[in-house]
Structures are given as C-alpha cells and as structure tokens.
C-alpha positions as CSV (number, residue, x, y, z in Angstrom):
1,M,-0.1,0.0,0.0
2,G,1.0,3.3,-0.5
3,L,0.3,7.3,0.9
4,V,-2.8,8.9,-0.5
5,V,-3.0,12.9,0.4
6,S,-5.3,15.7,-0.5
7,N,-3.9,18.9,-1.9
8,H,-4.3,20.4,1.9
9,G,-3.7,17.7,4.0
10,V,-3.8,14.1,4.7
11,C,-6.9,12.0,3.5
12,A,-6.0,8.9,4.5
13,M,-3.0,7.4,5.6
14,F,-1.3,3.9,4.7
15,H,1.3,1.5,5.3
16,L,3.9,2.4,2.8
17,S,4.9,0.2,0.1
18,H,8.0,-2.3,0.8
19,A,9.3,-1.6,-2.7
20,P,12.4,0.9,-2.4
21,I,11.3,4.7,-3.1
22,E,13.7,7.8,-3.9
23,K,12.2,10.4,-1.9
24,E,13.2,13.9,-0.3
25,I,11.3,14.7,2.9
26,M,11.2,18.5,4.5
27,T,9.4,19.1,7.4
28,N,7.9,22.0,9.1
29,W,6.2,22.3,12.4
30,S,3.4,24.6,13.7
31,R,0.9,24.9,16.6
32,L,-2.9,24.7,16.2
33,D,-5.2,24.8,19.3
34,G,-3.4,22.4,21.1
35,L,-2.4,20.4,17.9
36,C,1.0,20.0,17.0
37,L,0.8,20.0,13.1
38,M,3.8,18.2,11.2
39,S,3.7,19.5,7.2
40,V,5.8,16.8,5.4
41,I,6.6,17.6,1.8
42,I,7.6,14.4,0.3
43,K,9.0,14.3,-3.4
44,D,8.7,10.8,-4.6
45,R,10.5,10.0,-8.1
46,G,9.8,13.9,-8.8
47,N,6.3,14.4,-7.8
48,E,5.7,16.1,-4.9
49,V,2.7,15.7,-2.3
50,C,1.9,16.9,1.0
51,L,1.0,15.2,4.2
52,T,-0.2,17.1,7.4
53,E,0.1,14.5,10.4
54,I,-1.3,15.5,13.6
55,K,0.6,15.4,16.8
56,M,-1.6,15.9,19.7
57,N,-1.0,16.6,23.1
58,R,-3.5,14.9,25.3
59,D,-3.5,18.0,28.0
60,E,-4.0,20.5,25.4
61,C,-7.0,18.6,23.8
62,N,-8.5,18.4,26.9
63,G,-8.0,21.9,28.2
64,F,-11.2,23.7,28.8
65,R,-12.4,26.3,26.3
66,Y,-15.1,28.5,27.8
67,D,-14.0,32.0,28.7
68,F,-17.5,32.8,30.6
69,S,-18.5,35.6,27.9
70,H,-21.9,36.4,26.7
71,K,-22.0,34.1,23.6
72,G,-23.3,30.8,25.2
73,H,-21.5,27.6,25.6
74,Y,-21.6,23.9,26.4
75,E,-18.6,22.0,27.2
76,S,-18.7,18.3,28.2
77,Y,-16.1,15.6,29.1
78,F,-17.4,12.2,28.6
79,Q,-16.3,8.4,29.6
80,R,-18.0,5.6,28.2
81,A,-17.1,1.8,28.0
82,N,-18.4,-1.5,27.4
83,H,-18.0,-5.0,28.8
84,P,-15.8,-7.0,26.8
85,N,-18.5,-9.6,26.1
86,R,-22.1,-8.7,27.5
87,P,-24.1,-5.9,26.4
88,L,-23.3,-3.9,29.4
89,A,-22.2,-0.3,29.2
90,F,-21.8,3.0,31.2
91,W,-21.5,6.5,30.1
92,I,-20.6,9.3,32.4
93,R,-20.5,13.1,31.7
94,Y,-19.0,16.3,33.3
95,T,-20.7,19.2,31.7
96,V,-21.0,23.0,31.9
97,F,-23.7,25.1,30.3
98,S,-24.1,28.6,29.9
99,P,-27.4,30.2,28.2
100,R,-26.2,32.9,25.7
101,N,-26.2,36.4,27.4
102,R,-26.8,34.7,30.8
103,P,-23.2,33.6,31.7
104,K,-24.4,34.5,35.6
105,D,-26.8,31.5,35.0
106,A,-24.0,29.0,34.0
107,V,-24.4,25.8,35.8
108,G,-22.5,22.3,36.1
109,E,-24.5,19.2,35.1
110,L,-23.4,15.7,36.0
111,W,-24.9,12.9,33.9
112,A,-24.6,9.4,34.2
113,I,-26.3,6.3,32.6
114,Y,-26.0,2.5,33.0
115,F,-27.3,0.1,29.9
116,N,-28.1,-3.4,30.6
117,G,-28.9,-4.8,27.3
118,E,-29.6,-8.6,28.9
119,S,-32.7,-7.0,30.8
120,H,-33.2,-4.1,28.4
121,K,-33.2,-1.7,31.5
122,I,-31.6,1.9,31.1
123,T,-31.0,3.9,34.4
124,A,-30.4,7.5,33.6
125,V,-29.6,10.3,35.8
126,K,-28.6,14.1,35.7
127,E,-28.0,16.5,38.3
128,N,-27.3,20.3,38.1
129,I,-24.7,21.7,40.4
130,P,-24.1,25.6,40.8
131,I,-21.0,26.6,38.5
132,T,-19.4,27.9,42.0
133,R,-18.9,24.5,43.0
134,C,-17.4,23.4,39.8
135,R,-13.8,23.6,38.4
136,F,-12.4,23.1,35.2
137,A,-8.9,23.6,34.3
138,P,-7.4,25.1,31.1
139,Y,-5.0,22.6,30.6
140,G,-5.5,18.9,31.0
141,L,-8.1,17.1,32.9
142,N,-8.3,18.5,36.3
143,I,-12.2,19.0,36.7
144,Q,-14.8,19.0,39.4
145,V,-18.6,19.0,39.3
146,G,-19.9,19.3,42.9
147,Q,-18.2,16.4,44.6
148,A,-17.5,14.5,41.5
149,T,-14.0,14.8,39.8
150,L,-11.8,13.7,36.9
151,D,-8.5,13.5,35.9
152,N,-6.5,11.6,33.4
153,Q,-6.6,8.6,35.6
154,V,-9.5,8.5,37.9
155,L,-13.0,9.6,37.8
156,Q,-15.3,9.3,41.1
157,G,-18.6,10.8,41.9
158,Q,-22.3,10.2,42.2
159,S,-25.4,11.6,40.7
160,S,-29.2,10.9,41.3
161,A,-32.5,11.9,40.2
162,L,-36.1,10.8,40.1
163,G,-34.9,8.0,42.9
164,N,-32.2,7.0,41.1
165,T,-28.5,7.4,42.2
166,I,-25.5,6.0,40.2
167,A,-22.1,6.3,41.9
168,W,-18.5,5.7,40.1
169,Q,-15.3,4.8,41.7
170,L,-13.1,4.1,38.3
171,Q,-9.6,4.2,37.3
172,Y,-8.4,4.0,33.6
173,E,-5.4,4.0,31.4
174,S,-4.9,5.9,28.1
175,P,-2.6,3.7,25.8
176,S,-3.9,5.5,22.5
177,P,-3.2,8.8,21.3
178,P,-5.9,11.6,20.6
179,L,-8.2,11.1,17.7
180,C,-9.5,14.3,15.8
181,L,-13.0,13.8,14.1
182,L,-12.6,17.4,12.5
183,K,-9.7,18.8,10.4
184,P,-7.1,20.8,12.8
185,Q,-8.3,24.3,11.3
186,Y,-11.9,23.6,12.1
187,Y,-11.3,23.7,15.9
188,T,-10.4,27.5,15.7
189,A,-12.9,28.4,13.1
190,P,-16.4,29.5,13.5
191,F,-17.5,26.7,11.5
192,P,-18.7,24.5,12.7
193,K,-20.2,25.7,16.0
194,A,-19.8,22.4,17.7
195,K,-16.4,20.9,18.1
196,A,-15.7,17.2,19.2
197,L,-12.6,14.8,19.7
198,V,-11.6,12.0,21.6
199,G,-9.1,12.5,24.3
200,S,-8.2,8.7,24.8
201,P,-9.4,6.2,22.3
202,F,-9.2,2.5,23.6
203,A,-9.1,3.8,27.1
204,V,-9.5,0.5,29.7
205,Y,-11.6,1.3,32.8
206,H,-11.1,-0.8,36.1
207,G,-13.0,0.0,39.3
208,N,-16.7,-0.2,40.5
209,L,-20.0,1.3,39.3
210,T,-23.2,1.4,41.9
211,V,-26.6,1.6,40.1
212,N,-29.2,2.0,43.3
213,D,-28.2,-1.1,45.4
214,E,-26.6,-3.0,42.8
215,T,-22.4,-2.8,42.3
216,I,-21.1,-3.6,39.0
217,A,-17.5,-4.8,38.9
218,I,-15.4,-2.8,36.1
219,D,-12.6,-5.0,35.3
220,G,-11.3,-4.2,31.7
221,W,-14.0,-2.5,29.9
222,V,-12.8,-0.6,26.9
223,G,-14.0,2.7,25.6
224,S,-12.9,6.3,25.4
225,Q,-12.5,9.7,27.0
226,N,-14.1,12.5,25.0
227,H,-14.3,16.3,25.0
228,N,-16.9,18.3,23.1
229,W,-17.8,22.0,23.1
230,G,-19.6,24.8,21.3
231,S,-21.7,27.9,21.2
232,Q,-24.6,25.7,20.2
233,H,-25.6,22.1,19.5
234,T,-25.5,21.0,15.9
235,D,-29.0,21.3,14.5
236,R,-29.5,17.6,13.4
237,Y,-27.1,14.6,13.7
238,A,-26.3,11.0,13.9
239,W,-23.1,10.3,15.8
240,G,-21.5,6.8,16.2
241,Q,-18.4,5.3,17.9
242,V,-16.8,1.9,18.1
243,C,-14.0,1.3,20.2
244,G,-12.9,-1.7,19.1
245,F,-14.8,-4.4,16.9
246,D,-15.6,-7.8,17.9
247,N,-13.1,-9.2,15.0
248,S,-10.6,-6.2,15.2
249,A,-10.1,-5.0,18.5
250,D,-7.5,-2.6,17.8
251,T,-9.7,-0.5,15.2
252,H,-11.8,2.6,16.4
253,L,-14.3,4.3,14.5
254,E,-15.2,8.0,14.9
255,I,-18.5,8.9,12.4
256,A,-21.0,11.6,12.3
257,T,-23.6,12.8,9.7
258,A,-25.0,16.3,10.4
259,K,-26.9,19.2,9.0
260,V,-26.3,22.4,10.6
261,K,-27.7,26.2,10.2
262,I,-25.7,29.0,9.1
263,G,-26.1,32.5,8.3
264,P,-27.9,35.1,10.8
265,S,-30.2,33.8,13.2
266,F,-33.0,35.7,11.5
267,F,-32.7,34.2,8.1
268,P,-31.0,30.6,8.8
269,I,-29.9,28.5,6.0
270,R,-29.2,24.6,6.4
271,T,-26.4,23.1,5.0
272,P,-26.7,20.0,3.1
273,W,-26.1,16.8,4.8
274,M,-22.5,16.1,5.7
275,T,-20.9,13.0,7.0
276,M,-17.2,13.1,8.3
277,A,-15.5,10.0,9.6
278,V,-12.2,9.0,10.9
279,L,-10.8,5.2,11.4
280,R,-8.0,4.0,13.4
281,Y,-7.2,0.6,11.6
282,Q,-3.9,-1.4,12.0
283,G,-1.9,1.4,13.7
284,R,-2.8,4.1,11.1
285,D,-5.4,6.8,10.9
286,Y,-7.9,7.0,7.9
287,A,-9.4,10.5,7.9
288,F,-12.7,11.0,5.7
289,N,-13.2,14.6,6.9
290,D,-12.4,17.4,4.4
291,M,-15.4,19.3,3.3
292,V,-15.6,18.3,-0.1
293,T,-15.3,14.4,1.0
294,A,-17.9,15.3,3.6
295,L,-20.5,16.7,1.2
296,R,-20.0,13.9,-1.5
297,A,-21.0,10.8,1.3
298,T,-23.9,9.4,1.3
299,A,-26.1,8.8,4.7
300,E,-29.5,8.3,5.8
301,Y,-31.0,7.2,9.2
302,D,-34.2,7.1,10.8
303,F,-34.5,6.6,14.7
304,R,-33.5,3.0,14.7
305,V,-30.8,2.6,11.6
306,W,-28.2,4.5,10.2
307,R,-26.4,3.6,6.9
308,F,-23.4,5.6,5.7
309,S,-20.8,5.4,2.9
310,T,-17.9,7.5,2.1
311,Q,-14.6,7.7,-0.2
312,C,-11.5,9.4,-0.4
313,H,-9.0,8.9,-2.9
314,G,-10.0,5.2,-3.7
315,V,-10.4,4.2,0.0
316,Q,-14.2,3.4,0.8
317,L,-15.6,3.2,4.3
318,E,-19.3,1.9,4.3
319,G,-21.6,0.6,6.9
320,R,-24.5,1.0,9.5
321,M,-25.4,1.3,13.0
322,E,-28.7,0.1,14.5
323,T,-30.4,-0.8,17.9
324,T,-33.9,-1.1,19.1
325,A,-36.3,1.7,21.0
326,V,-35.7,-0.3,24.3
327,D,-31.9,0.3,24.0
328,F,-32.5,4.0,23.5
329,I,-32.5,6.5,26.3
330,G,-33.8,10.0,25.3
331,L,-31.8,12.8,27.0
332,P,-33.2,16.5,27.2
333,Y,-30.0,19.0,25.8
334,D,-30.7,22.5,26.5
335,N,-29.3,24.5,23.9
336,P,-27.1,27.8,24.7
337,P,-29.0,30.3,21.9
338,G,-32.3,28.8,23.6
339,G,-34.7,26.0,23.4
340,R,-34.0,22.2,23.9
341,K,-33.2,19.1,21.8
342,T,-33.4,15.5,22.4
343,C,-30.6,13.2,22.0
344,L,-31.3,9.3,21.7
345,N,-28.1,8.0,23.4
346,S,-27.5,4.2,23.2
347,K,-24.0,2.8,23.7
348,I,-25.2,-1.1,23.2
349,A,-25.8,-0.7,19.5
350,T,-24.9,-3.0,16.6
351,A,-22.3,-1.6,14.0
352,E,-20.8,-3.4,11.0
353,I,-18.4,-1.6,8.7
354,R,-17.0,-2.6,5.1
355,L,-13.3,-1.4,4.2
356,S,-12.2,-1.3,0.6
357,F,-8.7,-0.5,-0.3
358,P,-7.1,-0.2,-4.0
359,G,-6.1,-3.6,-5.1
360,E,-7.4,-5.5,-2.1
361,P,-10.5,-7.6,-1.1
362,P,-12.7,-5.9,1.1
363,V,-12.5,-6.0,5.0
364,T,-15.7,-6.3,7.1
365,L,-15.7,-5.5,10.7
366,F,-18.7,-5.6,13.1
367,S,-19.5,-5.3,16.9
368,K,-22.6,-6.8,18.2
369,H,-23.5,-4.6,21.0
370,R,-20.6,-2.2,21.8
371,A,-21.2,0.6,19.4
372,A,-22.2,4.1,20.6
373,F,-25.1,5.6,18.6
374,E,-26.6,9.1,19.3
375,I,-29.3,10.9,17.3
376,L,-29.9,14.7,17.9
377,T,-33.6,15.8,17.1
378,D,-36.3,18.1,17.3
379,D,-38.9,15.6,16.6
380,N,-41.0,13.7,19.3
381,N,-42.2,10.7,17.3
382,H,-39.2,8.7,18.1
383,G,-40.9,6.2,20.6
384,V,-38.1,6.4,23.1
385,E,-38.5,7.2,26.8
386,V,-37.3,10.6,27.7
387,L,-35.5,11.1,31.0
388,S,-37.7,13.8,32.8
389,V,-35.1,16.5,34.1
C-alpha cells in the first residue's frame, strides 16, 4: 500500500509500500489550538505530495475552552465503556452549560447512564450543580462538578435523579493517542460551532459502578474519554463510535452525519447533509473529513438504523449502525441560544463496516453490542422514553 493525500493535508494514511523509493522529505512544525502539526513535503520520483500529520497533546486537547463570555457555551467531558462480552455499558458526563447572554446563569451538570442490554433496562440520572462548586482546568483533565472529580487517571462521583442514584469509582489507562473527528483548522474556525475530539481512544477502565443497590465490577471494560464543546448544538445529527470491533479489537471508528444552520439567526440556511469519519485501523489513521469528502458522502438514518458511505482517493468506508427503542434513552439537551433538543443515546448498539482499499479484497468489521449511537433531534415522534429532568 502507499500514501494517499489530498491537496491540503492527509486524506488517508497507509502503510508505505515495501518497494524501495527515492524520496526527499522536508518538514515544518506549527501549532493550532492544542494540535501540533507536522507538514511533510515528500518528493517521490519527482512528484511532490503534502502530508499533514497530527501530533496531539492530550492535555491540550482536554483543556477547557469556555471564557465565561456572553456568547453562550456548552462543554462536556464524557467517559464511556463496554463490557468485553456482555451487552453492558456505562456513560458518565461532566458538563458546563451557559445560556447565551446569561453567563451568570451557568451551571455544572453531572450525567450518568447504565445500559443493561440483557434486561433491556436503562438507568439514567442528571444533576445540576451550581457553577461556584465546579472547576475546569485550562490545561489537561482536572475537573470537579460538585463532589465528582475527573482527571487523566481517575473519575469518581455520584449523581441522583427521579429516585435513582449512580455512583462511580473508576481508574482508567490511555494507551492510544487522541483522535480528531474534524480537520485541525475547524477547531479554531467559526464553523462548525460544535467541536468534538476523542482524548483517549481505547481507554481501559477498572473499578466499581453502583446503580442504586447493585454494584457492578468494571474490570477491563474498553471505551473512551471524550471532549466536546461549542456555542450551540449541531442542528441535527447522528453520531457513532466503536472502540474495538468484535473481530478487530484495535480498530476505532468515529463518524457523524450532520446538518447545521448557517447565516444570521433571523434568516438561517441549513447546509446539505455532511458525513465525516476517522478510522484508526492497523495502527494508521484514515481521515474522511475534508469538506468535499463530507458533502460527497451518502448517509441516511431514522430513529433505529443509520447507513453511511464515504470515499476518499479510492479508499471506501461504508456501514450501518442500529439499535432498538428499548436500548435507547432520550436525554433533554438545553441549547445555549435557547430551546431544548432531544438526544437519543445508546451505548450498546450494533455496528458493521466494510473497508475497501485499492487492489485488495474488502474487509468487514462488526460489533454486536459495543457501538455508541446517538441521534439529536427536534422530532418527538421517536418512540423513546425521555429522561424527565
């Protein structure tokens, strides 16, 4: 295999061919919002190509972005993991929410969900915490929301709502470098207004999760530590993540299909559907996230099934995610500009993807019940129970 590039950066990164090549390499380093970029000019038998490789500092990726201005802001750090074999999962989120033009009304939020796909029971809680009892560090993970804390090795806390309580005492390791769903320049650009990255793909968790009176031993559950932020939520989206497929434990998929509003608030215009994806496969990152690729991708989803297909320089990624209504929980998400959206959230969904590389037979990867699948919607006809908080 060879190296596939776009005009302005890497589109997909391949193992280099074993055949000897004559090449001349020049490098240039720069910084961009916590990402260290190495631009590599490779002259291969007289043909120049440019590769932008992202070297990410985990502490800078996880730095708190909110400046307590009047623009409105949400910012979340969520951890999730799945049992290695059983359809069991947890999701824990530390959040700050600030409504537009009302920074004094900012609050901390502490969310937690336990998914039991064997009994098809989902326990979900959310607790609001005064912002005066919250701490978010501008560099690295050093977070406190009420009595709950999160750093780059440990998270502990408790949240209660509607007669349910979830408590956690967990340690985790981060063996894999961060992963960006967006191209680097989008993290400082006005568009899109919602940013997301994976601080720790393939995070391995140990400890205990207590759901009401039941204590669940978390022993080697694999998932991720994630960071997202913005001045408003994406208008409509489906988002998915797989931290290790059943037949390829070292493969991570991050993908989103979205439609966003652009232009002034009094005359907004919705973009066409866009699909961006990043795949870590066999030690390499394959990025399908430049704007042209995102617009050319095809995708469709309803409230149960999502199908997608994208291609960049001959490399094709296609697949699907799906779950049932009983394995979704609806979460009410306040939007900084105003209003409220519903996020349908499952962490025990099914996923299957098919990878096609030039000159090679296709590869199919699957996950029976360890995919994260979320849908953000304003439509109430989804048939999913929504947490009443």
